[in-house]
C-alpha positions as CSV (number, residue, x, y, z in Angstrom):
1,M,20.6,-24.0,-20.0
2,Q,16.6,-24.4,-19.9
3,H,16.2,-20.7,-17.6
4,R,18.4,-18.8,-19.8
5,L,15.9,-20.0,-22.8
6,K,12.9,-18.6,-21.0
7,L,14.9,-15.3,-20.2
8,N,15.8,-15.1,-23.9
9,D,11.5,-15.2,-25.0
10,V,10.9,-12.1,-23.0
11,L,13.4,-10.6,-24.6
12,F,12.3,-11.9,-28.2
13,G,9.1,-11.0,-27.1
14,I,9.0,-7.2,-26.5
15,I,11.6,-6.7,-29.7
16,G,8.8,-8.9,-31.9
17,R,6.5,-6.2,-30.0
18,L,8.6,-4.0,-32.2
19,V,8.6,-5.6,-35.3
20,D,4.8,-6.4,-35.2
21,A,4.8,-1.9,-34.4
22,N,6.8,-1.5,-37.4
23,A,4.9,-3.8,-40.1
24,R,2.1,-2.1,-38.7
25,R,3.0,1.3,-39.7
26,G,4.3,-0.4,-43.2
27,G,0.9,-2.5,-43.7
28,S,-2.8,-1.7,-44.1
29,Q,-5.6,-2.4,-41.0
30,D,-5.7,-5.9,-43.0
31,R,-2.5,-7.4,-43.3
32,L,0.8,-6.6,-41.5
33,D,3.6,-5.9,-44.1
34,Y,6.5,-7.0,-42.6
35,S,8.6,-6.6,-45.1
36,N,10.6,-3.7,-44.3
37,A,9.7,-4.5,-40.6
38,S,13.2,-5.0,-39.1
39,V,14.2,-3.9,-35.7
40,S,17.8,-1.8,-35.1
41,P,19.6,-1.6,-31.8
42,N,18.6,1.7,-31.9
43,D,15.0,1.0,-32.1
44,V,14.5,-0.8,-28.4
45,P,14.2,2.1,-25.5
46,M,16.4,-0.3,-23.6
47,R,19.5,-1.5,-22.6
48,W,19.6,-5.4,-22.0
49,L,21.5,-6.6,-19.5
50,P,21.9,-10.5,-18.5
51,E,23.0,-11.0,-14.9
52,E,26.2,-13.3,-14.8
53,G,27.4,-11.4,-11.7
54,D,27.5,-11.9,-8.1
55,G,24.3,-9.9,-8.0
56,F,24.1,-7.4,-5.3
57,A,24.7,-7.6,-1.2
58,F,22.2,-5.7,0.8
59,A,22.8,-7.0,4.0
60,V,25.1,-9.8,5.5
61,R,25.1,-12.5,3.7
62,R,21.2,-11.2,1.7
63,R,22.0,-10.4,-1.4
64,V,19.5,-10.2,-4.9
65,R,21.2,-11.5,-8.3
66,P,18.2,-11.0,-10.4
67,D,18.1,-12.7,-13.9
68,A,18.5,-9.3,-16.1
69,I,18.3,-5.7,-15.6
70,A,15.5,-3.7,-18.3
71,E,16.8,-0.4,-18.4
72,F,15.4,2.7,-19.3
73,P,17.5,5.5,-20.3
74,S,14.4,7.6,-21.6
75,L,12.5,6.8,-18.1
76,P,14.5,7.5,-14.6
77,R,13.3,3.3,-14.2
78,R,15.3,-0.2,-14.6
79,A,13.7,-3.1,-14.6
80,F,14.6,-6.6,-12.2
81,I,13.6,-9.6,-14.4
82,E,12.8,-12.2,-12.1
83,Q,12.5,-15.7,-15.0
84,D,10.3,-17.8,-12.4
85,M,10.3,-21.2,-13.9
86,G,8.3,-22.6,-10.7
87,N,10.6,-24.3,-8.7
88,H,10.0,-22.3,-5.7
89,P,7.1,-22.5,-3.2
90,V,5.4,-19.0,-3.3
91,D,5.9,-18.7,0.6
92,G,7.3,-21.6,3.2
93,A,9.3,-22.0,5.6
94,D,12.5,-21.6,3.6
95,R,12.2,-17.6,2.5
96,G,15.0,-17.3,0.8
97,R,14.0,-20.2,-1.9
98,S,10.7,-19.2,-2.4
99,L,8.7,-15.8,-4.5
100,M,7.4,-14.2,-1.1
101,G,10.7,-14.2,0.2
102,T,12.4,-13.3,-3.1
103,L,10.3,-10.0,-3.3
104,H,10.8,-9.3,0.5
105,D,14.9,-9.2,-0.6
106,Y,14.0,-6.9,-2.8
107,G,12.5,-4.8,-0.7
108,R,14.8,-4.4,1.4
109,F,17.5,-3.9,-1.3
110,L,15.2,-1.0,-2.6
111,F,14.4,0.6,0.4
112,E,16.5,-0.7,3.7
113,V,18.9,1.9,4.5
114,I,22.2,0.0,4.6
115,D,24.7,3.3,5.8
116,G,25.1,6.8,7.8
117,E,23.9,8.4,4.6
118,G,20.4,7.2,4.6
119,R,21.2,5.0,1.3
120,A,19.9,2.0,0.3
121,A,21.5,-0.4,-0.7
122,Y,20.3,0.4,-4.6
123,Q,21.1,3.9,-4.1
124,K,25.2,2.6,-3.7
125,A,24.4,-0.1,-6.9
126,F,22.6,2.6,-8.9
127,L,24.7,5.7,-8.6
128,D,21.8,7.7,-11.1
129,H,19.1,7.2,-8.6
């Protein structure tokens, strides 16, 4: 539960920045005007997809499972969000449970060719890429 709440903090932090930007437009340099500063879903320049599934396989018994995905429709980009709670070492013997192990797995998911067509698992999972 705490993990999910921290992840929501990330999303609300992004939305809060948009509200602040709208308040700056409505106010003066000295005072922000929040009276009409609101954000609709259409104002958010991304889609937020909290990950509920099994993640994305890229090798036998290996998969990445982001906590959320932020997709930016106006850009050919998406960001995989990993909420670090500080429970795992940066590096260690158990690479699957360390920060460096997670980064290594994402590198393999994004770039390692997994089929005869020269595609990586990322390209197979996201056909728009």
